[in-house]
C-alpha positions as CSV (number, residue, x, y, z in Angstrom):
1,M,-1.1,-15.0,-3.2
2,P,-0.2,-18.4,-4.0
3,L,-3.4,-20.6,-4.5
4,H,-2.1,-23.8,-4.7
5,T,-0.7,-23.7,-1.1
6,E,-3.7,-21.8,-0.2
7,A,-6.2,-24.6,-1.5
8,R,-3.5,-27.2,0.2
9,I,-4.0,-25.6,3.8
10,Q,-7.7,-25.3,3.4
11,Q,-7.8,-29.2,2.7
12,L,-5.1,-30.0,5.5
13,S,-7.2,-27.8,7.8
14,T,-10.4,-29.7,6.8
15,V,-8.8,-33.1,7.6
16,A,-7.3,-31.9,10.8
17,L,-10.9,-31.4,12.0
18,E,-11.8,-35.3,10.9
19,V,-8.7,-37.2,12.2
20,K,-9.2,-39.8,14.9
21,T,-6.0,-40.7,16.2
22,Q,-2.9,-38.6,18.0
23,A,-0.9,-40.2,15.2
24,D,-3.0,-38.9,12.4
25,V,-3.2,-35.5,14.3
26,E,0.8,-35.4,14.5
27,R,1.0,-36.2,10.7
28,I,-1.7,-33.6,9.7
29,V,-0.1,-30.8,11.9
30,R,3.3,-31.5,10.1
31,E,2.0,-31.3,6.7
32,L,0.0,-28.4,7.9
33,R,2.9,-26.7,9.2
34,A,4.9,-27.4,5.8
35,A,2.2,-26.0,4.0
36,L,2.2,-22.6,5.6
37,E,6.0,-22.3,5.6
38,E,5.7,-22.6,1.9
39,H,2.7,-20.4,1.5
40,I,4.7,-17.7,3.5
41,S,7.7,-18.1,1.8
42,L,6.2,-17.6,-1.5
43,A,4.1,-14.7,-0.3
44,K,7.4,-13.1,0.7
45,D,8.9,-13.5,-2.7
46,S,6.0,-12.4,-4.2
47,L,5.9,-9.1,-2.1
48,G,9.3,-8.8,-2.8
49,G,9.1,-9.0,-6.4
50,Q,6.2,-6.2,-6.0
51,A,8.3,-4.1,-4.2
52,S,11.2,-4.5,-6.7
53,T,8.7,-3.5,-9.5
54,I,7.3,-0.6,-7.8
55,A,10.6,1.0,-6.9
56,L,11.8,0.3,-10.8
57,L,8.4,2.1,-12.0
58,N,9.0,5.1,-9.4
59,E,12.7,5.5,-10.9
60,L,11.1,5.4,-14.6
61,T,8.2,8.1,-13.6
62,K,11.2,10.4,-12.1
63,Y,13.0,10.3,-15.5
64,D,9.6,10.8,-17.5
65,S,8.6,13.8,-15.5
66,L,12.0,15.7,-16.6
């Protein structure tokens, strides 16, 4: 999992609990949403890479067992 986005999400969540004005809430929510979207995108890319690697390893294993 992408640790930098996870840390950013945690930080923004903490700040969101402390804000006082509606404008601050809206700003933090926008930033939090963007961080979550980035985190999800990076996680999907990572999982896609892992799936490709597993598929390649499975193919190589087939040829080793012949």
